[in-house]
N, C-alpha and C positions, 0 to 999 in steps of 0.2 A: 651708404657706401656700396660699392659693386659686389657681386658674389664671387669675385676672383678667388677668395679663400677656399672655395669648394675644390680647387685643384689640390690643396693640402689634404683634405679628406679622402679624395680619390686616391692619392698617393698611398695613404696608409691602408686602404682597402686593397690596393695592388700588393702591398707587402704581405698582408694577411692571406691573400690568394696564392702567393708564392711560397711562403714560409710557414703558413698555418699558425697554430696557437703556441708562439714562442716568442723570445726576445726579439728575434729578426722579424717577426710578424707584426711587431709594432715599431720596427725600424730602430731598435737599439742594437748596435753591433756587438756588444759584449754583455753577457748575463751578469757577471759580477758587478759591473758599473751600474747596470739597471737596478740591482739590489741596492747599491749605495744610494741611488736617487730615491727609492722608496724609503729608506731610513731617514734621508734628509727631509723628505716631504712631511713625514710624521713628527719630525722635530718641531713643526709649527704648533702642535698640540700642547696646551697647558694643562697640568693635572687638575682634576676636579673630582669632588666627592660624588658626583652624580654622573650618569652616562651622558655622553655628548654625541651629537650628530655629525657625520663627515660625509661630504659629497666628493666623490672622486670624478671630477669634471674632465671629460675626455678619458674615460676609464679604459677604453680599449678592450682588451681581453681579461680585465679585472686582476691583472697581476699584482697590483698593490694589495688588493684583499687577499690574494694567495700569500703575499708577504706577511700580512697581519696574522693569518692562520698559522703560518709556519713558525712565527716568532711570538706567538701567544700575546698578541697585542689586544688588550681588553679595555673596556670602558668607552668604546666607540660603536655607534650604530651606523654601519656603512650603507651608502647608496651610490649608485653609479649613473653617469650621464654621458652619452655620446651622440654626436651628430650623424654617426653612421649606423644604419640599421643592421648591417653585417656584424659590427662589433656588439651591438646591443643584444642581438639575438644570440650570439655566441656566449656572452657573459650570462644572460639569463638562463641558458641551458645548463651552464656549469654551476651556477649559484642561484637556484630558483628561490631561495630564501630571501634574497636581497632585492629591494626595488630598483628598477632600472628605468631610466627615462631617455627616450630617443628624441632628441630635439636640437634644432639649430637655434641657440639662444638669441642670435641677432634678429631672427625672424619671429620667435615666440617667447620672449623673456618672461611673459606672464605665467608660462607653464612651469617654471622653476620656482619651488618653494624656498623657504629659509632653512639655513643649516648653521650649526655653530661654526663649523670650519669647512672651508673648500680648498681642495688642492687641485693643481693643474699641472701635471707632470708630462712634459713633452708637447704640450699644446702649442708653445711658441718657439720652440727650438728650430724648426724648419719653416722656411718661407717658400721653398720650391721655386717656381718662376715669378713670384711676386717681387715688385720692386721693394726696396727698403721702406720707402714712404708708405706704400699701400700696406705692407705688413705692419708697420708701426700704427697706422690708423686702425687696422683690424684689432691688433693688440690693445690698444687704448679703449676702443669701443667695448670689447668683451670685458675688460676689467672693470669698466664703469658699471656694467650691468651685474657682473658676478659679485663685485664687492658689496653691492646693495643687498645681495641675498645672503650674506654672511653675518652671523651675529657676533662673532669674535675675531675671525681673521682669515686670510687666504694665503696661499703659497703657490708659486710658479717659478719656472726656470726658463732661462734664455742663454744663448751662447755668449761667451765672453769676448771682448775685443783684445784681451791681453793673451794673444795666441801667436804662434810662429807664422801661421798664415790662415787666412779666412776661406771658407768655402762659399761659393756664391749662392747655393741653395740652403744655407743655414742663416738663421736670424742672429747676427752679432750685434747686440744693443749696447751702445755706451752707457755706462752706469750714470753718468751725469744726465743723459736724456730721460733715463728712467726715474731718478729721484726728483727731477724737476716736475715731471708729470705727477708722481705720487703726492708730493707735498702741495701742489696746486689743486688737485682734483680728488684725491682719495683720502690720504692720511699722512701725518708726519711721523706716525709710530710704525717704523719699518726697520727690518734687519736685513742686510745683504750678506749672504754667506758664499764665500769663495774659498772654503777651507777643506773641501773634501776630494780634492785631487783631480777633477775633471775640467775640461775646458769650457766650462759654463759657470753660472752662478745662479743661486736660488734666493728668492726674495720672500720674506714674511711680512705681510702687511696686517697690523692689527687695528681693531677699531678704537681702542683706547690704551693708554699706557697702563702697564702692570709689572 
């Protein structure tokens, strides 16, 4: 596929340049809603007696990790990944104890190792100038790669179609289109969450039933 998705990456870098290390710097308009998203993303994780690994794919400024620290989330070994060197450098300065990988997964999928869980918060909510079809193709190709890297499951969010009006720069994905793709190509073991009060939904995709 073409590299038109790079316009999305550049958009987030522009937000960081304008608003700095804040919720607006990763283009979330509301800080409380951003925190809700972090809580929902972590809802993917199933309890375990041993430490599990978590990849924050599209980690931005590592606000998910900040949320984990503030809410005493334990039992997870965090790593971050972002296609933007600006965000990777920022996160590495903030949290040098964490591993960070600056990589475009479509170009170098072999550089990404395996993790128990992979969360993708905000990676697919904006399509900017991409057509719906181009964004859907990008979405599917990234998920095909990422799901192979997860030992237990992945989580991601997209904008809902059940809204009063749609924004042309956002990715409003019909649930039926999503579930058809998941069942055919990834897994039949998925949960669609539309219960947290935002105009989006989050999907958990598990490797096996549990």
